[in-house]
C-alpha positions, 0 to 999 in steps of 0.5 A, spaced: 704 440 550 702 440 542 709 437 540 712 439 533 709 438 526 702 439 529 697 443 526 697 450 530 690 451 533 687 458 530 685 462 534 683 470 535 684 474 541 684 481 543 691 485 544 693 490 548 692 496 543 684 493 542 685 490 535 683 483 534 688 478 532 688 472 528 694 466 528 691 466 521 692 472 519 699 470 519 699 464 515 703 465 509 706 471 510 710 471 516 713 465 522 710 466 529 713 467 535 707 465 540 709 466 547 705 464 553 706 468 559 704 465 567 701 473 569 702 480 567 706 484 572 711 479 574 719 480 574 720 473 569 714 475 564 716 482 565 723 481 563 721 477 558 717 482 554 722 487 554 727 483 552 723 481 546 722 488 545 729 489 545 731 484 540 725 486 536 729 488 530 732 480 530 725 477 530 723 482 524 729 480 520 727 473 521 720 475 519 717 473 524 712 476 528 711 475 536 705 474 540 704 474 547 698 470 551 696 470 558 690 469 561 690 477 564 684 481 561 685 486 555 685 492 560 691 489 564 695 487 559 694 495 556 696 497 563 702 493 563 705 495 556 705 502 558 709 500 566 714 497 561 714 503 557 711 500 551 711 494 547 709 494 540 708 487 539 702 484 541 700 482 549 694 478 548 688 476 553 686 470 553 682 471 558 675 469 556 673 464 555 678 463 560 685 460 558 682 457 552 687 458 547 692 455 552 688 450 553 689 449 545 696 448 546 696 444 552 700 448 556 694 451 561 695 448 568 690 446 573 691 453 578 689 457 573 695 461 569 699 457 563 706 454 563 711 458 561 711 456 553 714 457 546 712 454 540 714 456 533 709 456 528 711 457 521 708 460 514 704 454 513 701 454 520 705 448 522 708 448 530 715 447 528 719 448 534 716 448 542 719 448 549 716 448 555 720 453 561 720 452 568 715 458 572 720 462 574 726 460 568 727 466 563 726 463 556 733 463 552 731 468 546 738 465 544 735 458 542 729 461 539 733 466 535 736 460 532 730 456 531 727 462 526 734 462 523 734 455 521 727 456 518 730 461 514 737 457 511 741 461 515 
């Protein structure tokens, strides 16, 4: 897993909305929360995305954009977002080449899915916070928000 202080590798992936999103799109504009998760349509991942959606005003208030990544295909991401009642942040498909971005960040597992891991990339493009969670563990959104608050000097 890439350590804090590492320049975040740039990537371009397709979102569940059909838009193409690059990490570099946010450079100089917003911090980015990269939320790698194993698979769409699973209970822990679904709760994780619903919690991000519920807390989205808090993330936006800290000048942060959420990019959620898994190895699922784009159509699955779109259907999943709809099944969750709509997701307004980007669910990105790290599908082809399979898990390429997860591999860049050192969180691709040998069983073909990514770890559940969260990185915060600051506006300069540097990883400033990172944590890997056990697959069945729900990430602590409070600690991510606290890390973002410290970036904002709050």
